[in-house]
C-alpha positions in Angstrom: 0.0 0.0 0.0 1.5 3.3 -1.0 1.6 6.2 1.5 -1.3 7.8 -0.5 -3.4 4.7 -0.2 -2.8 4.4 3.5 -3.9 8.0 3.9 -7.0 7.2 1.8 -7.8 4.4 4.2 -7.5 6.7 7.2 -9.6 9.4 5.5 -12.4 7.0 4.7 -13.5 6.6 8.3 -16.0 8.5 10.3 -13.4 10.8 11.9 -9.7 11.7 11.5 -8.6 8.5 13.3 -11.4 6.1 12.5 -11.4 3.8 9.5 -13.7 1.1 8.0 -11.8 -1.9 9.3 -12.0 -4.9 11.6 -9.3 -5.6 14.1 -8.3 -8.5 16.3 -5.4 -9.1 18.7 -3.0 -12.1 18.5 -0.6 -12.4 21.4 -1.3 -8.8 22.3 -0.6 -7.4 18.8 -3.3 -6.0 16.6 -4.1 -7.2 13.1 -6.0 -4.5 11.2 -8.2 -6.0 8.4 -9.1 -3.5 5.7 -11.2 -4.0 2.5 -14.4 -2.9 0.8 -17.8 -3.6 2.3 -18.5 -7.3 1.9 -14.9 -8.3 1.3 -14.8 -10.6 4.4 -13.3 -8.5 7.1 -15.7 -9.7 9.8 -15.5 -13.3 8.6 -11.7 -13.3 8.8 -11.9 -11.7 12.2 -14.3 -14.5 13.3 -12.0 -17.2 11.9 -9.0 -15.7 13.7 -11.1 -15.5 16.9 -12.0 -19.2 16.6 -8.2 -19.8 16.7 -7.5 -17.7 19.8 -7.5 -14.1 18.6 -9.4 -11.5 20.7 -11.7 -8.9 19.1 -10.7 -5.3 19.3 -13.2 -3.8 16.8 -15.5 -4.8 14.0 -16.5 -2.5 11.2 -14.9 0.7 12.6 -11.5 0.9 14.2 -10.0 3.9 15.8 -6.2 4.4 15.4 -3.9 6.6 17.4 -0.1 7.1 17.5 2.0 7.3 20.6 5.6 6.5 21.3 6.4 5.5 17.8 3.6 2.9 17.6 0.1 2.9 16.2 -2.6 1.6 18.5 -6.1 0.2 17.6 -9.2 0.5 19.7 -12.9 0.3 19.2 -15.5 3.1 19.2 -17.5 2.8 22.5 -20.9 2.2 20.8 -19.8 -1.1 19.1 -17.4 -2.5 21.7 -17.6 -6.3 22.2 -19.8 -6.8 19.1 -19.1 -8.4 15.8 -21.3 -9.0 12.8 -21.8 -12.6 11.5 -23.4 -12.1 8.1 -26.6 -14.1 7.9 -26.7 -14.7 11.6 -26.7 -11.4 13.3 -24.6 -9.3 15.8 -22.7 -11.5 18.2 -21.2 -10.6 21.6 -17.5 -11.2 21.9 -14.7 -10.9 24.5 -12.7 -7.9 23.6 -9.3 -6.3 24.2 -9.4 -2.5 24.8 -6.3 -1.6 22.7 -3.2 -3.1 21.1 -0.3 -1.9 19.0 -0.9 -2.6 15.3 1.6 -5.3 14.0 0.0 -6.2 10.7 -2.4 -4.7 8.1 -4.3 -7.2 5.9 -5.7 -5.8 2.7 -8.7 -8.0 1.5 -9.1 -5.9 -1.7 -5.8 -6.9 -3.1 -4.7 -10.4 -4.2 -1.1 -11.5 -3.8 0.3 -12.5 -7.3 3.7 -13.7 -6.1 4.5 -17.0 -4.5 7.1 -15.4 -2.2 6.3 -11.7 -2.2 8.6 -9.0 -0.9 8.0 -7.6 2.5 5.5 -4.9 2.2 4.7 -2.0 4.6 2.2 0.8 4.7 2.5 4.1 6.5 0.1 4.9 9.3 0.7 8.2 11.1 4.3 8.1 9.9 4.9 4.6 11.3 5.7 1.7 8.9 3.4 -1.3 9.5 3.8 -4.7 7.8 1.2 -5.3 5.1 -0.1 -8.4 3.4 -2.5 -8.8 0.5 -5.2 -11.3 1.4 -7.9 -11.6 -1.3 -8.3 -15.1 -2.6 -5.8 -16.7 -0.1 -7.4 -19.8 1.4 -4.7 -20.3 4.0 -4.8 -16.6 5.1 -6.1 -17.0 8.7 -3.4 -19.6 9.5 -0.7 -17.6 7.8 -1.7 -14.5 9.8 -1.6 -16.4 13.1 1.9 -17.6 12.3 3.1 -14.3 11.0 2.1 -12.4 14.1 3.4 -15.1 16.5 6.7 -15.8 14.9 7.4 -13.3 12.1 8.4 -13.8 8.5 11.8 -14.6 6.9 13.1 -11.6 5.0 
């Protein structure tokens, strides 16, 4: 994601620090899931939660920067709630906030078998980025990426 694209993501939210995204925490680190409406942000969050992740926010995520890190949190009105399409709004255990470790872009498909390390810029902080559209093993790869990192 280019710097301009990252700024577009931030600008698309309801406020200067809110964006249309879901977010879960794995081992205390936030995974920010971005994509168009209907791209599967909530579904990916639910899958990660089924494997031990904790909900931070669904549909709207607030971001802030402090001490060289970007932090994700949930707007108060939707805390502890996640949409399960075709089922309804579900209650969920939640984490108040966590530093963002990874951004997953569900609008873009990875075309390379072994892609280069990508990053996006949020509030001047570089954050690792992966393209996730059409990737069947995405939830498992995200879990491993956050827990153990990637080889560069």
